[in-house]
Backbone as CSV, one residue per row, in Angstrom:
resi,resn,N_x,N_y,N_z,CA_x,CA_y,CA_z,C_x,C_y,C_z
1,MET,61.869,14.664,-88.117,62.010,14.211,-89.501,60.703,13.578,-89.974
2,VAL,60.294,13.914,-91.174,59.078,13.347,-91.760,59.462,12.109,-92.551
3,HIS,58.954,10.954,-92.160,59.288,9.716,-92.857,58.560,9.637,-94.201
4,GLU,59.271,9.137,-95.191,58.725,9.081,-96.548,57.480,8.205,-96.623
5,ASP,57.456,7.111,-95.838,56.290,6.231,-95.897,55.043,6.933,-95.382
6,ALA,55.205,7.839,-94.401,54.063,8.588,-93.881,53.542,9.561,-94.924
7,VAL,54.442,10.173,-95.680,54.032,11.079,-96.756,53.317,10.288,-97.849
8,ALA,53.818,9.098,-98.136,53.185,8.262,-99.159,51.760,7.895,-98.764
9,VAL,51.562,7.588,-97.489,50.217,7.260,-96.996,49.294,8.468,-97.140
10,ALA,49.814,9.646,-96.878,49.003,10.869,-96.886,48.443,11.201,-98.256
11,ILE,49.127,10.790,-99.317,48.666,11.137,-100.666,47.898,10.001,-101.335
12,GLN,47.760,8.877,-100.623,47.011,7.753,-101.182,45.508,7.936,-100.997
13,PRO,44.692,7.329,-101.895,43.233,7.376,-101.715,42.832,6.767,-100.379
14,SER,41.738,7.284,-99.826,41.259,6.826,-98.520,39.767,6.527,-98.604
15,PRO,39.264,5.596,-97.771,37.818,5.333,-97.751,37.001,6.568,-97.394
16,ALA,37.633,7.533,-96.713,36.920,8.756,-96.320,36.763,9.739,-97.473
17,ASP,37.441,9.475,-98.585,37.435,10.427,-99.698,36.031,10.666,-100.258
18,LEU,35.229,9.621,-100.355,33.905,9.767,-100.953,33.045,10.730,-100.143
19,GLY,33.017,10.555,-98.851,32.236,11.455,-98.003,32.728,12.884,-98.091
20,ASN,34.048,13.059,-98.116,34.602,14.403,-98.242,34.263,15.028,-99.591
21,GLN,34.282,14.215,-100.639,33.947,14.728,-101.971,32.512,15.250,-102.019
22,VAL,31.617,14.594,-101.294,30.231,15.060,-101.223,30.187,16.454,-100.598
23,LEU,30.958,16.666,-99.533,30.973,17.954,-98.847,31.648,19.030,-99.696
24,TYR,32.730,18.664,-100.382,33.385,19.632,-101.275,32.422,20.063,-102.389
25,LYS,31.728,19.103,-102.950,30.782,19.405,-104.032,29.645,20.288,-103.532
26,LEU,29.150,19.989,-102.336,28.070,20.777,-101.749,28.500,22.233,-101.605
27,CYS,29.700,22.438,-101.090,30.164,23.813,-100.858,30.571,24.521,-102.147
28,THR,30.956,23.764,-103.166,31.266,24.369,-104.462,29.993,24.814,-105.169
29,GLN,28.998,23.950,-105.155,27.742,24.258,-105.854,26.880,25.243,-105.077
30,HIS,27.069,25.307,-103.774,26.289,26.224,-102.930,27.273,27.056,-102.105
31,PHE,28.143,27.740,-102.793,29.233,28.477,-102.150,28.727,29.622,-101.286
32,TYR,27.694,30.285,-101.731,27.240,31.507,-101.061,26.300,31.212,-99.890
33,HIS,26.019,32.252,-99.136,25.180,32.143,-97.945,23.945,33.020,-98.115
34,ARG,23.198,32.723,-99.161,22.031,33.518,-99.510,20.719,32.761,-99.318
35,GLU,20.805,31.440,-99.256,19.601,30.609,-99.166,19.607,29.804,-97.874
36,PRO,18.527,29.836,-97.114,18.459,29.069,-95.861,18.767,27.594,-96.049
37,ALA,18.274,27.006,-97.125,18.458,25.565,-97.320,19.933,25.197,-97.448
38,SER,20.699,25.996,-98.178,22.111,25.667,-98.370,22.907,25.885,-97.080
39,ILE,22.586,26.926,-96.334,23.268,27.171,-95.050,22.961,26.042,-94.081
40,LEU,21.710,25.657,-94.029,21.288,24.575,-93.140,22.041,23.288,-93.477
41,ALA,22.102,22.962,-94.762,22.763,21.729,-95.186,24.261,21.769,-94.869
42,LYS,24.905,22.861,-95.207,26.359,22.939,-95.031,26.753,22.924,-93.556
43,THR,26.100,23.738,-92.753,26.485,23.805,-91.343,26.205,22.484,-90.617
44,LYS,25.065,21.871,-90.917,24.716,20.629,-90.226,25.571,19.461,-90.699
45,LEU,25.743,19.308,-92.008,26.450,18.144,-92.532,27.941,18.185,-92.193
46,ILE,28.562,19.340,-92.346,29.982,19.443,-92.000,30.169,19.255,-90.502
47,GLY,29.318,19.893,-89.714,29.426,19.765,-88.268,29.252,18.345,-87.787
48,LYS,28.245,17.659,-88.303,27.982,16.285,-87.874,29.072,15.335,-88.361
49,ALA,29.516,15.498,-89.612,30.519,14.599,-90.182,31.840,14.686,-89.446
50,TYR,32.152,15.853,-88.913,33.448,16.064,-88.262,33.339,16.230,-86.751
51,SER,32.212,15.846,-86.184,32.010,15.875,-84.726,32.254,17.253,-84.136
52,VAL,31.836,18.286,-84.880,31.982,19.663,-84.394,30.656,20.413,-84.563
53,ALA,29.555,19.695,-84.399,28.240,20.281,-84.643,28.020,21.536,-83.803
54,LEU,27.426,22.540,-84.421,27.180,23.798,-83.728,26.199,23.661,-82.570
55,ASP,25.315,22.680,-82.642,24.335,22.525,-81.575,24.859,21.682,-80.407
56,ARG,26.131,21.339,-80.445,26.746,20.653,-79.305,27.209,21.717,-78.316
57,VAL,26.308,22.128,-77.478,26.581,23.190,-76.509,26.299,22.663,-75.101
58,LYS,26.852,23.334,-74.101,26.688,22.890,-72.713,25.254,23.057,-72.231
59,VAL,24.648,24.169,-72.589,23.278,24.447,-72.159,22.406,24.635,-73.396
60,LYS,21.465,23.727,-73.608,20.591,23.814,-74.779,19.336,24.591,-74.438
61,ARG,19.075,25.626,-75.246,17.887,26.442,-75.043,16.880,26.266,-76.173
62,HIS,17.277,25.505,-77.195,16.402,25.290,-78.345,16.545,23.844,-78.802
63,THR,15.559,23.368,-79.535,15.726,22.083,-80.208,16.780,22.281,-81.297
64,SER,17.373,21.191,-81.759,18.414,21.292,-82.786,17.884,21.999,-84.027
65,HIS,16.665,21.623,-84.465,16.096,22.219,-85.673,15.872,23.717,-85.489
66,ASP,15.300,24.098,-84.372,15.049,25.522,-84.127,16.342,26.316,-84.009
67,PHE,17.342,25.700,-83.406,18.627,26.382,-83.259,19.202,26.762,-84.618
68,TYR,19.181,25.815,-85.545,19.737,26.091,-86.873,18.866,27.072,-87.662
69,THR,17.550,26.865,-87.624,16.685,27.696,-88.460,16.479,29.103,-87.919
70,THR,16.518,29.267,-86.595,16.243,30.589,-86.031,17.498,31.342,-85.583
71,LYS,18.612,30.612,-85.413,19.851,31.259,-84.953,20.950,31.221,-86.015
72,VAL,21.303,30.014,-86.432,22.440,29.861,-87.338,22.158,30.456,-88.717
73,VAL,21.075,30.045,-89.329,20.776,30.508,-90.688,20.681,32.032,-90.785
74,PRO,19.895,32.717,-89.931,19.840,34.188,-90.028,21.201,34.850,-89.820
75,ALA,21.987,34.337,-88.876,23.301,34.932,-88.621,24.213,34.808,-89.837
76,PHE,24.205,33.647,-90.469,25.052,33.446,-91.650,24.559,34.289,-92.824
77,MET,23.259,34.449,-92.955,22.724,35.248,-94.060,23.038,36.734,-93.881
78,ARG,23.085,37.206,-92.658,23.383,38.613,-92.395,24.885,38.905,-92.446
79,SER,25.683,37.878,-92.441,27.132,38.028,-92.290,27.815,38.525,-93.567
80,ARG,29.116,38.755,-93.439,29.959,39.159,-94.560,30.761,37.975,-95.097
81,LEU,30.314,36.769,-94.802,31.059,35.588,-95.232,31.269,35.555,-96.736
82,ASP,30.253,35.882,-97.509,30.383,35.800,-98.966,31.439,36.768,-99.481
83,THR,31.455,37.958,-98.955,32.463,38.940,-99.381,33.871,38.460,-99.048
84,LEU,34.037,37.931,-97.854,35.361,37.521,-97.396,35.844,36.243,-98.076
85,THR,34.959,35.282,-98.270,35.372,34.036,-98.923,35.588,34.243,-100.424
86,LEU,34.760,35.072,-101.036,34.893,35.312,-102.474,36.242,35.944,-102.799
87,ALA,36.748,36.773,-101.913,38.040,37.430,-102.142,39.185,36.422,-102.212
88,LEU,38.968,35.223,-101.652,40.020,34.204,-101.619,39.713,33.008,-102.516
89,ARG,38.565,32.997,-103.142,38.101,31.799,-103.841,39.018,31.352,-104.974
90,SER,39.670,32.265,-105.634,40.508,31.918,-106.783,41.901,31.447,-106.382
91,LYS,42.255,31.529,-105.109,43.606,31.180,-104.663,43.755,29.660,-104.593
92,ARG,44.849,29.160,-105.144,45.083,27.724,-105.190,46.282,27.274,-104.363
93,ARG,46.906,28.225,-103.685,47.995,27.891,-102.768,48.146,29.024,-101.771
94,ILE,48.756,28.702,-100.643,48.952,29.697,-99.590,50.207,30.503,-99.901
95,ARG,50.043,31.790,-100.032,51.172,32.706,-100.211,51.195,33.678,-99.033
96,ASP,52.340,34.258,-98.804,52.470,35.195,-97.691,51.443,36.311,-97.768
97,SER,51.136,36.738,-98.988,50.203,37.848,-99.172,48.761,37.483,-98.835
98,HIS,48.477,36.168,-98.709,47.115,35.711,-98.420,46.885,35.446,-96.934
99,VAL,47.965,35.243,-96.196,47.852,34.724,-94.831,46.991,35.611,-93.942
100,SER,47.192,36.904,-94.015,46.425,37.820,-93.165,44.928,37.672,-93.413
101,ALA,44.519,37.622,-94.684,43.092,37.480,-95.017,42.551,36.132,-94.582
102,ILE,43.348,35.081,-94.695,42.925,33.745,-94.278,42.650,33.710,-92.777
103,LEU,43.593,34.220,-92.004,43.441,34.191,-90.550,42.327,35.120,-90.071
104,LYS,42.157,36.252,-90.732,41.066,37.161,-90.367,39.715,36.532,-90.664
105,LEU,39.612,35.789,-91.751,38.361,35.121,-92.096,38.019,34.060,-91.055
106,HIS,39.014,33.281,-90.642,38.771,32.273,-89.606,38.288,32.931,-88.317
107,LEU,38.942,34.022,-87.923,38.542,34.741,-86.713,37.137,35.317,-86.863
108,TYR,36.829,35.824,-88.046,35.500,36.392,-88.286,34.410,35.337,-88.086
109,LEU,34.627,34.138,-88.623,33.615,33.090,-88.472,33.496,32.669,-87.013
110,MET,34.608,32.565,-86.316,34.553,32.241,-84.882,33.718,33.270,-84.124
111,LYS,33.959,34.546,-84.405,33.224,35.605,-83.713,31.749,35.617,-84.099
112,LEU,31.443,35.194,-85.308,30.056,35.106,-85.744,29.309,34.021,-84.968
113,ILE,30.016,32.923,-84.696,29.395,31.760,-84.071,29.322,31.875,-82.550
114,THR,30.314,32.526,-81.948,30.408,32.563,-80.484,29.130,33.018,-79.784
115,PRO,28.467,34.092,-80.220,27.228,34.504,-79.532,26.106,33.474,-79.647
116,LEU,26.168,32.644,-80.679,25.119,31.635,-80.888,25.313,30.430,-79.985
117,THR,26.569,30.090,-79.715,26.880,28.848,-79.010,27.530,29.053,-77.646
118,GLN,28.013,30.265,-77.380,28.786,30.552,-76.176,30.062,29.716,-76.132
119,GLN,30.552,29.322,-77.292,31.806,28.589,-77.422,32.559,29.156,-78.618
120,ASN,33.887,28.962,-78.652,34.637,29.573,-79.756,34.496,28.804,-81.072
121,LYS,34.233,27.504,-81.028,34.041,26.688,-82.230,35.187,26.875,-83.224
122,ARG,36.400,26.865,-82.688,37.613,27.014,-83.506,37.731,25.905,-84.545
123,SER,37.475,24.680,-84.123,37.601,23.541,-85.026,36.538,23.581,-86.125
124,PHE,35.281,23.838,-85.733,34.219,23.946,-86.739,34.582,24.998,-87.780
125,SER,35.041,26.151,-87.339,35.347,27.251,-88.252,36.408,26.856,-89.265
126,SER,37.446,26.162,-88.799,38.506,25.745,-89.721,37.986,24.741,-90.745
127,LYS,37.141,23.831,-90.306,36.643,22.780,-91.197,35.585,23.318,-92.155
128,TYR,34.722,24.179,-91.661,33.710,24.783,-92.528,34.382,25.586,-93.636
129,LEU,35.366,26.375,-93.279,36.062,27.193,-94.278,36.915,26.328,-95.198
130,HIS,37.454,25.229,-94.675,38.234,24.327,-95.526,37.405,23.804,-96.696
131,PHE,36.176,23.442,-96.452,35.363,22.881,-97.531,34.952,23.941,-98.555
132,HIS,34.995,25.192,-98.174,34.730,26.270,-99.128,36.003,26.704,-99.846
133,LEU,37.124,26.659,-99.123,38.416,27.108,-99.657,39.458,26.041,-99.320
134,PRO,39.399,24.891,-99.988,40.191,23.726,-99.582,41.701,23.871,-99.721
135,TYR,42.174,24.827,-100.475,43.610,25.007,-100.646,44.224,25.931,-99.584
136,LEU,43.362,26.577,-98.800,43.838,27.631,-97.917,43.691,27.334,-96.428
137,PHE,42.782,26.461,-96.046,42.507,26.254,-94.620,42.897,24.850,-94.167
138,PHE,43.730,24.809,-93.120,44.081,23.541,-92.487,43.003,23.172,-91.475
139,LEU,42.745,21.873,-91.332,41.694,21.387,-90.447,42.240,21.240,-89.027
140,TYR,41.688,22.040,-88.133,42.178,22.103,-86.760,41.332,21.228,-85.842
141,ASP,41.985,20.358,-85.079,41.318,19.637,-83.989,42.397,19.038,-83.096
142,THR,42.004,18.378,-82.036,42.985,17.901,-81.056,43.902,16.821,-81.630
143,ARG,43.371,15.968,-82.506,44.226,14.928,-83.080,45.249,15.520,-84.037
144,ALA,44.820,16.501,-84.842,45.763,17.163,-85.743,46.839,17.885,-84.934
145,LEU,46.438,18.518,-83.836,47.402,19.186,-82.953,48.405,18.180,-82.385
146,TYR,47.914,17.034,-81.963,48.777,16.005,-81.387,49.755,15.489,-82.440
147,GLY,49.237,15.264,-83.651,50.107,14.809,-84.736,51.168,15.834,-85.067
148,LEU,50.785,17.089,-85.115,51.730,18.162,-85.422,52.808,18.260,-84.350
149,ALA,52.413,18.028,-83.106,53.363,18.125,-81.989,54.488,17.093,-82.103
150,GLN,54.232,15.971,-82.782,55.237,14.920,-82.911,56.438,15.368,-83.737
151,PHE,56.265,16.418,-84.544,57.366,16.898,-85.382,58.249,17.923,-84.674
152,GLY,57.806,18.416,-83.530,58.603,19.363,-82.778,58.912,20.650,-83.525
153,ILE,57.973,21.099,-84.329,58.197,22.310,-85.126,58.162,23.543,-84.232
154,ARG,59.125,24.411,-84.435,59.178,25.675,-83.703,59.019,26.829,-84.681
155,LEU,58.302,27.832,-84.260,58.170,29.022,-85.087,59.479,29.808,-85.039
156,PRO,59.825,30.498,-86.118,61.073,31.275,-86.123,61.113,32.292,-84.992
157,LYS,62.325,32.596,-84.526,62.477,33.542,-83.419,61.928,34.918,-83.761
158,ASP,61.979,35.279,-85.048,61.501,36.598,-85.447,60.006,36.600,-85.804
159,PHE,59.348,35.431,-85.553,57.919,35.355,-85.876,57.115,36.223,-84.925
160,ARG,56.210,36.994,-85.490,55.342,37.856,-84.674,53.908,37.346,-84.767
161,MET,53.382,36.921,-83.629,52.015,36.410,-83.591,51.035,37.540,-83.908
162,PRO,50.066,37.294,-84.804,49.071,38.334,-85.091,48.316,38.730,-83.834
163,GLY,47.875,39.962,-83.761,47.116,40.440,-82.624,45.748,39.786,-82.552
164,PRO,45.079,39.862,-81.392,43.785,39.203,-81.201,42.683,39.736,-82.113
165,ARG,42.870,40.894,-82.698,41.877,41.423,-83.641,42.143,40.965,-85.073
166,SER,43.292,40.342,-85.280,43.686,39.914,-86.619,43.588,38.410,-86.810
167,ALA,43.641,37.658,-85.712,43.622,36.196,-85.819,43.368,35.581,-84.458
168,ASP,42.847,34.359,-84.480,42.748,33.563,-83.264,44.140,33.000,-82.994
169,PRO,44.762,33.319,-81.859,46.149,32.912,-81.613,46.387,31.408,-81.761
170,ALA,45.479,30.591,-81.259,45.667,29.132,-81.329,45.667,28.651,-82.772
171,TYR,44.728,29.149,-83.557,44.689,28.713,-84.961,45.856,29.301,-85.741
172,ALA,46.231,30.533,-85.451,47.351,31.159,-86.152,48.637,30.363,-85.935
173,LYS,48.886,29.945,-84.702,50.080,29.161,-84.394,50.039,27.823,-85.125
174,PHE,48.897,27.162,-85.087,48.714,25.887,-85.787,48.921,26.079,-87.288
175,PHE,48.323,27.103,-87.846,48.397,27.386,-89.275,49.848,27.569,-89.720
176,HIS,50.587,28.390,-89.018,51.966,28.669,-89.425,52.854,27.438,-89.289
177,LYS,52.620,26.614,-88.289,53.402,25.388,-88.152,53.073,24.411,-89.287
178,CYS,51.812,24.385,-89.703,51.431,23.536,-90.844,52.136,24.001,-92.112
179,VAL,52.233,25.297,-92.300,52.929,25.841,-93.470,54.399,25.430,-93.443
180,ILE,55.017,25.510,-92.266,56.423,25.096,-92.138,56.571,23.623,-92.490
181,LEU,55.649,22.786,-91.992,55.704,21.351,-92.289,55.533,21.107,-93.786
182,GLN,54.633,21.819,-94.422,54.484,21.733,-95.878,55.805,22.023,-96.573
183,GLN,56.481,23.066,-96.138,57.727,23.488,-96.761,58.835,22.462,-96.552
184,VAL,58.882,21.853,-95.359,59.886,20.828,-95.078,59.678,19.628,-96.005
185,ILE,58.428,19.203,-96.157,58.122,18.059,-97.025,58.428,18.402,-98.473
186,GLN,58.120,19.604,-98.893,58.406,20.033,-100.249,59.910,20.009,-100.530
187,SER,60.690,20.541,-99.596,62.129,20.599,-99.818,62.792,19.218,-99.702
188,THR,62.209,18.322,-98.906,62.799,16.995,-98.689,62.419,16.001,-99.779
189,TYR,61.136,15.999,-100.147,60.646,14.979,-101.076,60.114,15.544,-102.396
190,ASP,60.143,16.862,-102.551,59.609,17.518,-103.747,58.122,17.173,-103.932
191,ILE,57.405,17.124,-102.807,55.969,16.855,-102.812,55.282,17.981,-102.046
192,THR,54.307,18.602,-102.667,53.547,19.651,-101.992,52.218,19.073,-101.528
193,LEU,52.072,18.873,-100.222,50.818,18.353,-99.680,49.816,19.493,-99.560
194,ASN,48.604,19.262,-100.055,47.549,20.254,-99.840,47.003,20.071,-98.421
195,PRO,46.176,21.008,-97.936,45.685,20.889,-96.553,44.999,19.562,-96.229
196,ARG,44.270,18.998,-97.169,43.636,17.701,-96.917,44.683,16.619,-96.741
197,GLN,45.669,16.582,-97.598,46.725,15.579,-97.497,47.565,15.783,-96.240
198,LEU,47.787,17.021,-95.876,48.521,17.285,-94.638,47.725,16.789,-93.435
199,ASP,46.405,16.955,-93.476,45.552,16.442,-92.406,45.658,14.926,-92.333
200,ASN,45.683,14.263,-93.500,45.866,12.810,-93.525,47.171,12.430,-92.822
201,LEU,48.224,13.185,-93.119,49.524,12.921,-92.508,49.469,13.097,-90.993
202,LEU,48.896,14.202,-90.541,48.847,14.479,-89.102,48.040,13.427,-88.356
203,LEU,46.920,13.006,-88.936,46.092,11.994,-88.264,46.798,10.653,-88.226
204,ASP,47.521,10.308,-89.305,48.267,9.055,-89.339,49.379,9.072,-88.294
205,ILE,50.097,10.185,-88.209,51.176,10.312,-87.226,50.609,10.267,-85.805
206,ALA,49.475,10.940,-85.593,48.839,10.927,-84.274,48.436,9.518,-83.878
207,ASN,47.844,8.785,-84.815,47.415,7.411,-84.513,48.606,6.527,-84.178
208,ARG,49.702,6.684,-84.929,50.907,5.886,-84.652,51.455,6.211,-83.261
209,ALA,51.513,7.493,-82.952,52.056,7.922,-81.654,51.183,7.415,-80.501
210,LEU,49.861,7.478,-80.685,48.952,7.024,-79.636,49.067,5.520,-79.422
211,LYS,49.263,4.759,-80.509,49.426,3.304,-80.385,50.723,2.975,-79.645
212,THR,51.783,3.705,-79.976,53.059,3.501,-79.294,52.945,3.848,-77.811
213,GLU,52.268,4.946,-77.541,52.060,5.371,-76.150,51.286,4.325,-75.376
214,GLN,50.267,3.751,-75.998,49.458,2.744,-75.323,50.264,1.465,-75.088
215,ARG,51.073,1.072,-76.079,51.915,-0.120,-75.900,52.884,0.079,-74.740
216,ASN,53.468,1.260,-74.669,54.418,1.541,-73.584,53.721,1.499,-72.223
217,LYS,52.501,2.013,-72.169,51.742,1.964,-70.916,51.436,0.526,-70.523
218,ASN,51.071,-0.290,-71.504,50.759,-1.699,-71.228,51.993,-2.447,-70.728
219,ARG,53.147,-2.141,-71.337,54.376,-2.794,-70.901,54.738,-2.380,-69.479
220,ALA,54.594,-1.099,-69.198,54.895,-0.601,-67.851,53.959,-1.230,-66.830
221,ARG,52.694,-1.386,-67.197,51.740,-1.993,-66.293,52.080,-3.460,-66.040
222,SER,52.523,-4.143,-67.115,52.894,-5.556,-66.990,54.098,-5.727,-66.065
223,ARG,55.073,-4.809,-66.216,56.271,-4.900,-65.349,55.891,-4.641,-63.889
224,THR,54.979,-3.686,-63.677,54.555,-3.376,-62.326,53.851,-4.558,-61.680
225,LEU,53.063,-5.277,-62.506,52.325,-6.433,-61.987,53.160,-7.688,-61.961
226,GLY,54.398,-7.590,-62.551,55.270,-8.745,-62.557,54.857,-9.800,-63.529
227,VAL,54.150,-9.398,-64.606,53.692,-10.391,-65.594,54.836,-10.726,-66.543
């Protein structure tokens, strides 16, 4: 069950809003991937702000600056990102007819990045695309996953997971569960949370759960020590 107070918190202004607004504005004004300067700014700022920087790799073969200018920027400029994102730019809500294109775009960006980093960069891809298409992409990371898990959402029995050429299975599962949670909140409270607000909810729920878990551990430790 989604508590009403948690939904209320999710739609309230946050101190993080200003920083996010800067990133939304950057991606709106520099939506395309035609200029090295805009690609450099978007990939570095989003990555650093959300702790998913592309240059965070196990084995570094380049300086951070060289990595972005000689690897990331050329790859993004050669890519089909503009064609794929432009096809979805006018969409203001997630509809069944959009889901396939959304998940394919996320997978495309992951595959674009993997040869550069030798990592899937699933979280970076979701967040980078979110700032370009904020109504369509949920922000994926371990805390959001943990928060989502607290609701115990199950996919319908007749749900068919997209194939590996159509979507990243982990993100697809996360995405569909987020859509279900959106629908539950809409039907319960007549409030439609956008992906940013849903992320606020998941992080708040995750933080509450982690605090409760820590308190329980402390109590168990106290009982063991006889305090």
